[in-house]
DSSP file (Angstrom, degrees, kcal/mol; ACC not computed):
  #  RESIDUE AA STRUCTURE BP1 BP2  ACC     N-H-->O    O-->H-N    N-H-->O    O-->H-N    TCO  KAPPA ALPHA  PHI   PSI    X-CA   Y-CA   Z-CA
    1    1 A M              0   0    0      0, 0.0     2,-0.1     0, 0.0     6,-0.0   0.000 360.0 360.0 360.0 129.8   84.2  130.3   75.6
    2    2 A P        -     0   0    0      0, 0.0     2,-0.1     0, 0.0     5,-0.1  -0.382 360.0-123.5 -72.0 147.9   87.5  129.5   77.4
    3    3 A N    >   -     0   0    0      1,-0.1     3,-0.8    -2,-0.1     4,-0.2  -0.343  34.6 -95.7 -80.6 172.7   90.6  129.0   75.4
    4    4 A E  G >  S+     0   0    0      1,-0.2     3,-1.1     2,-0.2     4,-0.3   0.834 122.2  59.2 -60.8 -34.1   92.6  125.8   75.7
    5    5 A E  G 3  S+     0   0    0      1,-0.2     3,-0.3     2,-0.1    -1,-0.2   0.848 114.9  34.8 -63.8 -33.8   95.0  127.3   78.2
    6    6 A N  G <  S+     0   0    0     -3,-0.8    -1,-0.2     1,-0.2    -2,-0.2   0.142  85.0 108.1-107.6  18.3   92.2  128.1   80.7
    7    7 A K  S <  S+     0   0    0     -3,-1.1    -1,-0.2    -4,-0.2    -2,-0.1   0.861  82.0  36.6 -65.6 -36.3   90.0  125.0   79.9
    8    8 A Y  S    S-     0   0    0     -4,-0.3     5,-0.1    -3,-0.3    -1,-0.1  -0.900  92.7-103.9-119.5 145.9   90.7  123.3   83.2
    9    9 A P    >>  -     0   0    0      0, 0.0     3,-1.3     0, 0.0     4,-1.0  -0.286  43.2-102.8 -61.8 154.7   91.3  124.8   86.7
   10   10 A K  H >> S+     0   0    0      1,-0.3     3,-0.7     2,-0.2     4,-0.6   0.826 116.5  60.1 -52.8 -41.9   94.9  124.9   87.8
   11   11 A P  H 34 S+     0   0    0      0, 0.0     3,-0.5     0, 0.0    -1,-0.3   0.861 109.7  44.9 -58.1 -31.6   94.8  121.9   90.2
   12   12 A Y  H X4 S+     0   0    0     -3,-1.3     3,-1.4     1,-0.2    -2,-0.2   0.698  97.0  73.0 -84.0 -19.1   93.8  119.7   87.3
   13   13 A S  H << S+     0   0    0     -4,-1.0    -1,-0.2    -3,-0.7    -3,-0.1   0.703  98.9  47.8 -69.9 -16.9   96.3  121.1   84.8
   14   14 A R  T 3< S+     0   0    0     -4,-0.6    -1,-0.3    -3,-0.5     2,-0.2   0.251  91.3 104.6-106.2  11.5   99.2  119.3   86.6
   15   15 A E    <   -     0   0    0     -3,-1.4     2,-0.3     1,-0.0    -3,-0.0  -0.536  55.5-147.9 -92.4 160.5   97.5  115.9   86.9
   16   16 A T        -     0   0    0     -2,-0.2     2,-0.4     0, 0.0    -2,-0.1  -0.870  18.4-111.6-124.4 158.9   98.4  112.8   84.8
   17   17 A V        +     0   0    0     -2,-0.3     2,-0.3     2,-0.0     0, 0.0  -0.740  31.8 178.6 -93.7 135.3   96.2  110.0   83.6
   18   18 A I        -     0   0    0     -2,-0.4     2,-0.3     2,-0.0     0, 0.0  -0.885  14.1-144.3-125.1 163.2   96.6  106.4   84.9
   19   19 A G        +     0   0    0     -2,-0.3     2,-0.3     2,-0.0    -2,-0.0  -0.926  15.0 179.7-129.6 154.6   94.6  103.4   84.0
   20   20 A A        -     0   0    0     -2,-0.3     2,-0.5     2,-0.0    -2,-0.0  -0.988  25.1-127.9-150.3 143.3   93.4  100.3   85.7
   21   21 A K        +     0   0    0     -2,-0.3     2,-0.3     0, 0.0    -2,-0.0  -0.804  33.3 173.0 -92.8 133.2   91.3   97.3   84.7
   22   22 A V        -     0   0    0     -2,-0.5    -2,-0.0     1,-0.0     0, 0.0  -0.918  36.1 -93.9-133.6 160.7   88.3   96.5   86.8
   23   23 A S     >  -     0   0    0     -2,-0.3     4,-2.3     1,-0.1     5,-0.2  -0.296  38.2-109.9 -68.8 158.5   85.5   94.0   86.5
   24   24 A P  H  > S+     0   0    0      0, 0.0     4,-2.4     0, 0.0     5,-0.2   0.860 120.2  54.6 -56.9 -35.0   82.2   95.1   84.8
   25   25 A Q  H  > S+     0   0    0      2,-0.2     4,-2.6     1,-0.2     5,-0.2   0.898 107.2  48.8 -68.1 -39.6   80.5   95.0   88.2
   26   26 A V  H  > S+     0   0    0      2,-0.2     4,-2.7     1,-0.2     5,-0.2   0.921 112.0  49.8 -64.5 -42.5   83.1   97.3   89.8
   27   27 A R  H  X S+     0   0    0     -4,-2.3     4,-2.4     2,-0.2    -2,-0.2   0.929 112.0  47.8 -60.3 -45.7   82.7   99.7   86.9
   28   28 A K  H  X S+     0   0    0     -4,-2.4     4,-2.4     1,-0.2    -2,-0.2   0.924 112.5  48.9 -61.8 -45.2   78.9   99.6   87.2
   29   29 A S  H  X S+     0   0    0     -4,-2.6     4,-2.6     1,-0.2     5,-0.2   0.902 111.2  49.8 -63.0 -42.0   79.1  100.2   91.0
   30   30 A L  H  X S+     0   0    0     -4,-2.7     4,-2.6     1,-0.2    -1,-0.2   0.916 111.4  48.7 -62.5 -43.2   81.5  103.1   90.6
   31   31 A R  H  X S+     0   0    0     -4,-2.4     4,-2.1    -5,-0.2    -2,-0.2   0.896 112.7  47.9 -65.6 -39.6   79.3  104.7   88.0
   32   32 A Q  H  X S+     0   0    0     -4,-2.4     4,-2.5     2,-0.2    -2,-0.2   0.935 113.5  47.0 -65.6 -46.2   76.2  104.3   90.2
   33   33 A L  H  X S+     0   0    0     -4,-2.6     4,-2.0     1,-0.2    -2,-0.2   0.908 111.2  51.7 -62.3 -42.5   77.9  105.7   93.3
   34   34 A A  H  <>S+     0   0    0     -4,-2.6     5,-2.9    -5,-0.2     4,-0.4   0.915 111.1  47.7 -60.7 -43.3   79.3  108.6   91.3
   35   35 A A  H ><5S+     0   0    0     -4,-2.1     3,-0.9     1,-0.2    -2,-0.2   0.915 110.7  51.3 -64.3 -42.8   75.8  109.5   90.0
   36   36 A E  H 3<5S+     0   0    0     -4,-2.5    -1,-0.2     1,-0.2    -2,-0.2   0.848 116.6  40.4 -62.0 -34.6   74.3  109.2   93.5
   37   37 A Q  T 3<5S-     0   0    0     -4,-2.0    -1,-0.2    -5,-0.2    -2,-0.2   0.389 109.1-122.3 -95.7   2.8   77.0  111.6   94.9
   38   38 A D  T < 5S+     0   0    0     -3,-0.9     2,-0.2    -4,-0.4    -3,-0.2   0.922  75.0 116.2  53.2  47.4   76.9  113.9   91.8
   39   39 A R      < -     0   0    0     -5,-2.9     2,-0.2    -6,-0.1    -1,-0.2  -0.769  67.9-100.7-131.1 175.1   80.6  113.3   91.3
   40   40 A T     >  -     0   0    0     -2,-0.2     4,-1.9     1,-0.1     5,-0.1  -0.660  25.3-120.4 -96.7 158.4   82.7  111.7   88.6
   41   41 A V  H  > S+     0   0    0     -2,-0.2     4,-2.6     1,-0.2     5,-0.2   0.898 116.7  58.2 -60.8 -39.1   84.2  108.3   88.7
   42   42 A S  H  > S+     0   0    0      1,-0.2     4,-2.7     2,-0.2    -1,-0.2   0.907 104.0  50.3 -57.5 -43.0   87.5  110.0   88.4
   43   43 A A  H  > S+     0   0    0      2,-0.2     4,-2.2     1,-0.2    -1,-0.2   0.904 110.8  49.5 -64.0 -40.7   86.9  111.9   91.6
   44   44 A L  H  X S+     0   0    0     -4,-1.9     4,-2.4     2,-0.2    -2,-0.2   0.922 112.8  46.9 -62.7 -43.9   85.9  108.8   93.5
   45   45 A V  H  X S+     0   0    0     -4,-2.6     4,-2.8     2,-0.2     5,-0.2   0.908 110.4  52.2 -67.0 -41.8   89.0  107.0   92.3
   46   46 A K  H  X S+     0   0    0     -4,-2.7     4,-2.4    -5,-0.2    -1,-0.2   0.918 111.4  47.4 -60.0 -42.7   91.3  109.9   93.2
   47   47 A D  H  X S+     0   0    0     -4,-2.2     4,-2.6     2,-0.2    -2,-0.2   0.924 112.6  49.1 -63.3 -43.6   89.8  110.0   96.7
   48   48 A A  H  X S+     0   0    0     -4,-2.4     4,-2.5     2,-0.2    -2,-0.2   0.908 112.9  46.7 -63.8 -42.7   90.2  106.2   97.1
   49   49 A V  H  X S+     0   0    0     -4,-2.8     4,-2.7     2,-0.2     5,-0.2   0.921 112.6  50.0 -66.6 -43.3   93.8  106.3   95.9
   50   50 A S  H  X S+     0   0    0     -4,-2.4     4,-2.2    -5,-0.2    -2,-0.2   0.919 112.4  47.3 -60.4 -43.6   94.7  109.2   98.2
   51   51 A Q  H  X S+     0   0    0     -4,-2.6     4,-2.2     2,-0.2    -2,-0.2   0.914 111.7  50.8 -64.5 -42.9   93.1  107.5  101.2
   52   52 A Y  H  X S+     0   0    0     -4,-2.5     4,-1.3     1,-0.2    -2,-0.2   0.935 111.5  47.5 -60.4 -46.3   94.9  104.2  100.4
   53   53 A L  H  < S+     0   0    0     -4,-2.7     4,-0.4     1,-0.2    -1,-0.2   0.879 110.6  52.0 -65.0 -37.3   98.3  106.1  100.2
   54   54 A S  H >< S+     0   0    0     -4,-2.2     3,-0.6     1,-0.2    -1,-0.2   0.893 112.1  46.4 -63.4 -39.1   97.6  107.9  103.4
   55   55 A N  H 3< S+     0   0    0     -4,-2.2    -1,-0.2     1,-0.2    -2,-0.2   0.703 121.9  35.7 -76.2 -19.8   96.9  104.6  105.2
   56   56 A H  T 3< S+     0   0    0     -4,-1.3    -1,-0.2    -5,-0.2    -2,-0.2   0.126  81.8 139.0-122.4  20.0   99.9  102.9  103.8
   57   57 A A    <         0   0    0     -3,-0.6    -3,-0.1    -4,-0.4    -4,-0.0  -0.350 360.0 360.0 -66.4 146.2  102.5  105.7  103.7
   58   58 A R              0   0    0     -2,-0.0    -1,-0.1     0, 0.0    -2,-0.0   0.380 360.0 360.0-104.1 360.0  106.0  104.7  104.8
């Protein structure tokens, strides 16, 4: 069993949590898509935010 220091891989140890309010339908759609892709909702949101920032970088 891993100890608390090694619980998460290094890339995740430096991340921070943000929050956003979405409609129940958006939440449902995200959860369905995540299940279909065998990913987490968090992974989908991280990809979407990264893509948005890449497209709108100054």
